[in-house]
C-alpha positions in Angstrom: -5.9 -13.4 -2.7 -9.4 -12.8 -1.3 -10.7 -14.4 1.8 -8.8 -15.7 5.0 -5.2 -16.7 5.1 -2.0 -16.8 6.9 1.4 -15.1 5.9 4.5 -16.2 7.6 8.1 -14.8 7.3 9.8 -12.5 9.8 6.4 -11.5 10.8 3.2 -13.5 10.9 -0.1 -12.2 10.0 -3.5 -14.2 10.3 -6.6 -12.8 8.9 -8.7 -11.4 6.1 -7.4 -10.4 2.7 -9.2 -8.5 -0.3 -7.1 -8.1 -3.5 -3.7 -9.4 -1.9 -3.9 -6.8 0.9 -4.8 -7.1 4.5 -8.3 -6.0 4.7 -10.9 -6.8 7.5 -10.0 -8.4 10.7 -6.6 -9.9 11.5 -3.8 -10.4 13.8 -0.3 -9.2 13.3 2.8 -10.8 15.1 6.1 -9.1 15.4 9.3 -11.0 16.1 9.9 -9.4 19.3 6.7 -10.7 20.7 4.3 -7.5 20.2 0.8 -8.4 18.7 -2.0 -6.1 17.1 -5.5 -7.7 16.9 -7.8 -5.6 15.0 -8.9 -4.2 11.7 -7.1 -3.4 8.4 -7.8 -1.5 5.2 -5.8 -1.8 1.9 -2.9 -3.4 3.9 -2.6 -1.0 6.8 -4.0 -0.9 10.5 -7.3 0.7 10.0 -10.0 0.9 12.7 -10.4 -0.5 16.3 -7.4 -2.7 17.5 -5.8 -4.1 20.6 -2.1 -3.8 20.9 -0.1 -6.0 23.4 3.2 -5.1 24.4 6.4 -7.6 23.9 6.2 -8.8 27.4 2.6 -9.6 27.0 1.5 -8.1 30.2 0.0 -4.7 28.8 -2.8 -4.5 26.4 -4.1 -1.1 24.9 -7.0 -0.4 23.1 -6.9 2.0 20.2 -7.9 3.5 16.9 -5.8 3.2 13.9 -6.2 5.3 10.6 -4.3 4.2 7.6 -1.4 2.5 9.6 -1.1 5.4 12.2 -2.4 5.4 15.5 -5.1 8.1 16.3 -5.6 7.5 20.0 -5.5 5.1 23.0 -8.9 4.5 24.6 -9.5 4.5 28.5 -11.7 1.8 30.1 -14.7 4.2 30.1 -14.4 4.7 26.4 -14.0 1.1 25.7 -17.3 0.4 27.5 -19.0 3.1 25.6 -17.8 1.7 22.3 -18.9 -1.7 23.3 -22.3 -0.5 24.3 -22.6 1.6 21.1 -22.6 4.9 22.9 -19.4 6.2 21.5 -18.8 6.9 17.7 -15.2 6.2 17.4 -15.3 7.1 13.7 -15.6 10.8 14.6 -11.9 10.4 15.7 -10.6 10.0 12.1 -9.1 12.9 10.7 -9.9 12.0 6.9 -13.7 11.8 6.3 -12.9 9.1 3.6 -11.5 6.8 6.4 -15.0 6.3 7.9 -16.1 4.7 4.5 -13.3 2.0 4.8 -14.3 0.3 8.1 
């Protein structure tokens, strides 16, 4: 599948697909109430994202690389990213990761 779709099973994913894999922007809902809203590549969380805890009162902004969280961002860094003053891609450990954004 290529395009936008919804997958519902024990989890729910709403977002973009490329070659049957989550790639692009999407929202992932765990059964316990946690939510990830952000970018994916080749089926894994990859890029900027927002993680919401299961009690939905805590949001964290972070960076993921091929399914693993690289770091959480503080409010100042979030503002710098939004203003284009912080190059978050420099936080990746693998240079090829930058190409998959």
